[in-house]
Each structure stands twice: as C-alpha cells, then as structure tokens.
C-alpha positions, 0 to 999 in steps of 0.5 A: 500500499502507498505511504498514506497522506497525513490525516488531519486530527479533526478532534484536536482542531475542533475539540469537539467531536469524538468520533469514537463516541458517536459510532457508539451510538450506531450499533449496526456499525459494531458488525461483521461483513464477510468476516470483515469489520463492516465499513460502511460508504454507502451513506448517500444512498441512506445513512445508519440510524442513531439508537436515539431514533430506534429508541424512539420508534420503540417508545412510540409503538409501547408507549403513545401509540394511537391516530393523530388530530382526531383523537381525545383520548390521552394517548390520541393527544400525546402522540399528535403532540410529538408528531406535531413536535416533529414539525416544529423542529423542522421549520427551526431546523430549515429556517422556515417562517412558520410550522404551516410551511412544512408538508409532510411526505415519504421522501422526495420522490415524494415531495416533488412528485406532490409539486409537479403535480399540484403547481403544474394543475394549477400554473403551468399550460401548454407551451410553458416551460421547465428547467432541470439540470443534466445533474438530476436524479431520476425523482427530478426527472421522471414526474416533470416529464409526466407533468409536461406531457400532461400538459403540453410543456416542454422540458429544459435541461441545464448542460453540465460541465467536464468538472460535474459543475452546472453551465451556468451561462447556458442556464441564463440562456435557457430562461425565458420571462413568461415562459420559464414557469418553474426550475428545479434542481438538486441541492447537490449531486448525489452522483458527483457530489457537486454543490451548485450555486443555488442562491444564484439559480433562484435568484436569476429563476426570479428575475424571470419570473419562475418559481424554483424548487430545490431537491435537498436529499443531498443537502439538508444533513451536509450543508447549511440551509436557511429556506427564507435566505435561500429564498427557494419556493420549494425544498425538499428533503428525506428523512433516512439520509438525515438520519431518520427513518425511511419513509420520512420527509417533508415538502417546504412550501412558501405559504403564498404557492401552498395556499393557492395549489390544489389538494394532490391526494384525497382522503381523512385529514385534507378536508375541512367538510364532506357532503355529496354536492361539495367538499370544501379542503382544510388549511395547509398543511394539512390539505396535502396530508391525506389519510394516516400518515407514518406517525412512529416514523415521523416522531422518530425524525425528530430525533435525527434532527436533535442528533445533527443539532447536539452534534453540530451541522458545521461539525458533521460537514468539516469532518465529512470534508477532511474524509473527502479531500483525504480520500481523494488525494490518495485515491488521485495516486493510484493508477488506474482509477478516474475521478468523476466530479471534480467540483471545487465545492462537493458534498462528500461523495466520491465517484470513480472507475477503474481501468479493465473492471466494471463497476459491479465486479468491483463493488463485490470484491470491495464487499467481500472485504467488509467494505460497502459502496453503491455502483451503477447510475444511481439513478442518473442514467442521463448523466452517466451518458453526458460522461460516456459510462454505464456507472462508477463505484460510489464511495460517501461518507458520513460524521461516524466514518473514519480516516482508518476506514478509508485507509480500508478502502485505499488499500483495497482498491490497489488490491483489486487493481493489482489483481486484475493487472 
C-alpha cells in the first residue's frame, strides 16, 4: 500500500467531535461483514440510525401508539403532540417562516411528485417551460416529464461541464420571462457530490418570474439550509438521509404557493367538510396530508434532527470534508482510477471507475472485504451518458466514518487493481 497522506486531526483542531463516541451511538456499525469489520461508505443512499432514533420508534409503539389529530383520549393527544413537535423542529432546522409551510411526505420523491402535479395543474399550461439540470436524480426528472406530457409543457436541461458543475451561462440563456414557470435542481448531486450555486440559480429564476424547487436529498444533512435566506419556493428532503427513518421526509413550500395549489391526494384529514354535493379542504399543511401518516417514523425523525443539532452540523460537515479531501488525494495517486466530478465545492461523495474492471464487479470485490459502496448509475442515467460511462463506484462519507476506514478503502482498491493488472 502507498504511504498515506497525513491524516487531519479533526478532534484536536475542533475540540468538539469524538468520533469513537459518535460511532458507539450506531449499533449497526459494530458488526462483521464477510468476516471483516463493516466499513459503511454508502451514506449517499441512506445513512445509519443512532440509538436515539431507534429508541424513539420503540417508545412510540410501546407507549403512545394512536391515530393523530382526531382523537381526544390521552394516547391520541400524546401522539399528536409528538408528531407536530417534529414539524416544529423541521421549521427551525431549515429556517422556515412558520410550521404551516412544512408538509410531511415519504421523502424527496413524493415531495417532487406533489409539487409537479399540484403546481403544474394550477400554474403550467401548454407551451410553458420547466428547467431541470443534467445532474438530476431520476426523481427530479420523471415527475416533470409526466407533468409536461399532461400539460403540453416543454422541459429544458442545464448542461453539465466537464468538472461536474452546471453551465450557468447556458442556464441564463434557457430562462425566458413569462414562459419559464419553474426551475427544479438539486442542492448537491448524489452521483458527483457537486454543490450547486442554488442562491444564484434562485435569484436568476426569480428575475425571470419562475418559481424554484430545490431537491435537498443530499443537502440538508451536509450543508447550511435556511430556506428564507435562500429564498427558494420549495425545498424537499428525505428523513433517511439525515439519520432518520425511511419513509419520512418533508416539503417546504412558501405559504403563497401552498395556499393556491390544489390538493394532490384526497381522503381523510385533508378535508374541512364533506358533503355529497361539495367538499371543502383543510388549511395548510393538512390539505396535502391525506390519510393516516407514517406517525411513528415522523416522531422518530425529531430525534434525528436532535442528533444533528447536538453533534453540530458545521462539525459534521467539517469532518466529512476532511475525509473527502484525504481520500480523494490518495485515490488520485493510484494508477488506473478515474474520478468523475471534481467541482470546487462538493459534499462527501467520490465517484470513480477502475480501469479494466466493471463497477459492479469492483463493488462485489469490495463487499467481500467488508466495504459497502454503491455501484451503478445511481439513478442518474442521463448524467452517466454525459460522461460516456455506464456507471461508477461511489464512496460516500458520514460523521461516523474514520480515516482508518478511508485507508481500508484505498488498500482494498490497490489489491483489486493489482489482481486485474
């Protein structure tokens, strides 16, 4: 193995994070996989859950389980308070003006589908245009395609430059006042890690009279998010990528849009009054929350936010960035590896290919050594086509990852490449 670069001493410089203590909060990390200690580097797909989140789920089902908003008995009232407490925490976490601007969803995919369907039905007509980018996850492409087909609208795509950043000059040329109705881009790329200049995108879009949705799947747990300062119209996030349970997430929407947008799904809770001749709808956010929600997991999501807040998002980001920089510098020294996405600003994602080894085979060989990485197109097939590849190997870091785990990745890549030389 090559001589590693000097490891940054984050704990010494920050005086805050104790990674060993943080790791002790994640029971899943203490296992062997294929007779090797687990090295979990698939955090861009989902990150692991601290005990406080797991315990919150157990506590809810063992102590407070009841349906919410409708019952007047003690369990129903406790469950409702706990559920709504998460909405309050999210409002504070992302800097929304009021809790009514937070709509619970199953995640980013549902949030984007909600906006595409509801905003599209109200505000988009034949000939109007929607702008997305070449960095988008399929969940920020397909809903707009379906809506555009239904409404007769046109989709325009911001090109991706060789370093994985967006062509902002091209973006400005795509904006047509009166015709561009919405711009929908990710905060950070799940495939390349590129952090997009969302404030500039929002400003330019607003100058052209367009609304803006930001896909925060890879942003909210890694980057500062203040939706009022950012001035986005919509922001969507998934709970499972911020240490929370799967099947949870939220849509932030400015009140002015949520008030005007029609309901997306119908049923219980989203109504005010139902008669056979006419139904009136509930106020926001409940207008968009039909049926019994994922109560227990939303309650537990509050503990995930508490984990981020108590650990410190800035400290989390700093540790992840040191891991990213350290690992990237070592990978670049290994012949036969090509990195994709070298934007000046990235979240903690490294995507790369190995010469003469298919990414799927490389992923299996790494798994045999206890390393969990993601391989494939990462639900970004148009982006892979842009670079002329089928897919990549993607290693993504979280706060509980260590420099020793980064060394294990580098050592394993060198062993694999040597075998196939």
